[in-house]
Structures are given as structure tokens and as C-alpha cells.
Steps between C-alpha positions, in 0.01 A plus 500: 500500500436423865745286689418157632489362851790291628535294817863432594603235757880535517750304705734697726858551389650518153172394336333817627804722435492414129119517481446834679619727212261321263210538744579871543519556123167322442345723764644811331336387175155497656465145626346448843746277688437326833801332661428239771784466752556341842500734801855383573733567209857608434450711191134529411357832615208730438550726197301774334515333158278207597256379765637262765292243684683327787409161642596367844824304521556213742861608562693801625773690318755353744387147415512580128856634532599198710387259231783619277 
């Protein structure tokens, strides 16, 4: 059967690290996956397994790193 369509809105960090393998596997099984991420991110990147849509962030990577 045909795969479904999934929209994924992950948080940066460990949430995404544990979710990414699942998203990739769903894509391999024929699902169309769109991942919505901020333009400024530590670990979320464009990948061939799924479509990425980036939205503008009101912070820089330096500010994000400084908040920790």
C-alpha cells in the first residue's frame, strides 16, 4: 500500500536525535515526511530521506549556545 504523509515539528537536541531514525525509516517505507525546523539549529539538517522546511529564527547560533 502507499505510504502516508507526515508532518514532523521536532525540538532541537536529544528529542530530535531519538526521533530522526524513526523519521528516516518511515521515509524508507514509502511515507512522505516533511520536517519543519528553525533556520538556526544545532543538530537538525537537510537530509535526503525527508523534505525539510525551515522557518526564520529570532536568534543566532551564538545566542543559542550562550543560553546554555
